[in-house]
N, C-alpha and C positions, 0 to 999 in steps of 0.2 A: 597539413600539420599531422593529422592522424596517420597518413601514409608514411611520412618520414619517421614517426615514432615506431610504427609497425616494422618498417625496414630496419631500423636500428635494433629493435628487439629481436628480429629474426636473425640478424648477424650475430648478436650475443648468444642466441640459442644455438646457432650452428657452431659457434666457437666452443661453447660448452659441450656440445655433442661430439665435436671433433677431438677434444682432449683425451677421452678414454680410447678413442681409436688410435690416436698417436701414441699413447702409452703402451697399448697392446703391440703396435708395430715396433716400438723401441725394444720392448722386452723380447720379442721374437727375433728381431734383427741381431741383437747381441749374441744370441745363442746359435744363430744360423751360420754354418761353416763358410758359406760363400759371401755373405754380407758383412761378417765381422772384420775381415782385413780392410775392405774399403772404408768401413766406419772408423777403424783405428787410424788409418791414414788421414781421413778428413778431420778427425779429432786432434791429431798431432799438428796438422797444418793450422787449424783454428787456434790451438793453444799457443803456438809460436807467433802467429800473427797478432793474437791478443796481447802477448807479452811485449812484442815490439811496439805496437801502437800505444800501450800503456807507458812504456819508457819514453816514447817520442812526445806524448802529451804532457807527461810530468817534467819534461826537460832534461832527461837523462841521456838524450841523444839517440840517434838511430843506430841500431846494432848492426855492425858489419862483420864479415868473417875475420877471424883472427883477433878480435878485440878481447879485452880482458873480461868483459861481462858476457858470459855465455849463458844460454838458456839451458837450464837443467832438463834433461829428457824426462818424459813421463812414462809411466808403465803402460804396457799394452792394454791392460784392463781399464785404466783411467782414460786412455785415448779412445777406446771403444765406447766407454760411457759418454764422453764428450761428443763423439760422432753420432751416437744414438740419440743424444739430446738434440743435436742439430737436425737429424732426420725427423724427430718428433715435431720440432718447431717448424720445420719446412712443411710438414703435412698440415699442421694447424693453419699456417699462413696460406698455404695453397687452397685449402677448403674455404677459409674466410675470403680470400681474394676472388675465388670463383663465385662465391655468394654475392660479393659486392659487384662483380662484373655482371652477374645475372640481374641483380636489382637495377643497375644502371641501364642495362639494355631493355629491361622491362619498362622502366620509366621513359626511356627514349621512344619505345614503341607506342606507349600511351600518349606521349606528347605528339608524336607523328600522327596518330589517329585523330587527336584533337585538332591539329592543324588541318588535316585533310577534311574533317567535318566542317571547320570554319571556311575552308576554300569552297567546299560544296555548297554551303549556305550562301556564300557570297556569289557564287556562280548562279544559283537559283534566283537570288535577288536581282542580279543583273538581267537574267532571262525574263523575269517578271517585268522589270523596268523596260526592256526592249519590247515586250508584248504590249505593255501599256502605251509606249511611244508609237508603236505601229497602229494600235487601235485609235489613239488620238489623231494620228495623221489620216487614217481612213475616215474618221468622223469629220475631220476638218474638210477633207475632200468632198464628202457627202454633203456637208453644210454648204460648201461653195456651189455644188451642183443644184441644191435646193434653192439657193438665192438666185442663181441664174434662171431657174425655171420660174420662180416667183416674178422676177423682172419680166420675163417673157409673157407670162400670163396676166400679170397685173394690169388693171385698167389705167389708162392715162388719167392724170389728175386734172388736166385742162379739158373742158368740153370740146367735143369735135367741132370743127369749123362748119358753119351753116352754109348751105348753098346760097349763092347770091340770089336775090329777088324774094326770098322768103323772109317775111317780117314776123317777128314774134309779137306777142301781145304787149310786151313792154318796150317795144322799139321806140315809142314816142318818148320814153324817158331818156334814152341815150342821146 
């Protein structure tokens, strides 16, 4: 829970830090002689697409060439402003997206380490189980050998047979 909250807060922090960076880039890109024309083109394309989608969603129909409803052109400065705004939002989105991707990969690595630790623990437990089973088998084998040796050494429970002709002192009783 605390890690999820820290991750979310770090994303918000990165987003807040990336906004001044994006505004600096927007301001400088508008004044740059090489970047201003592509920004104006992107801004005018975005403006036309936005107008067409708005008309389509509101039910005014899709605008085609030669229709009565045409889109009024915007000034170069306004198109550059829209393009610079797109650039700034792209920068913020890219920075936040990279942060999210980093957090996800970090969490995946942590999860993979945890899984690896669990697998190692399981492997160690199985190894201990195998050692215990081997030891039990060795002890069982040793016990069988000891039983065999006891049987071999053990005195018979019945008295040995007496040679014939020898009478015991209790022979009259039998």
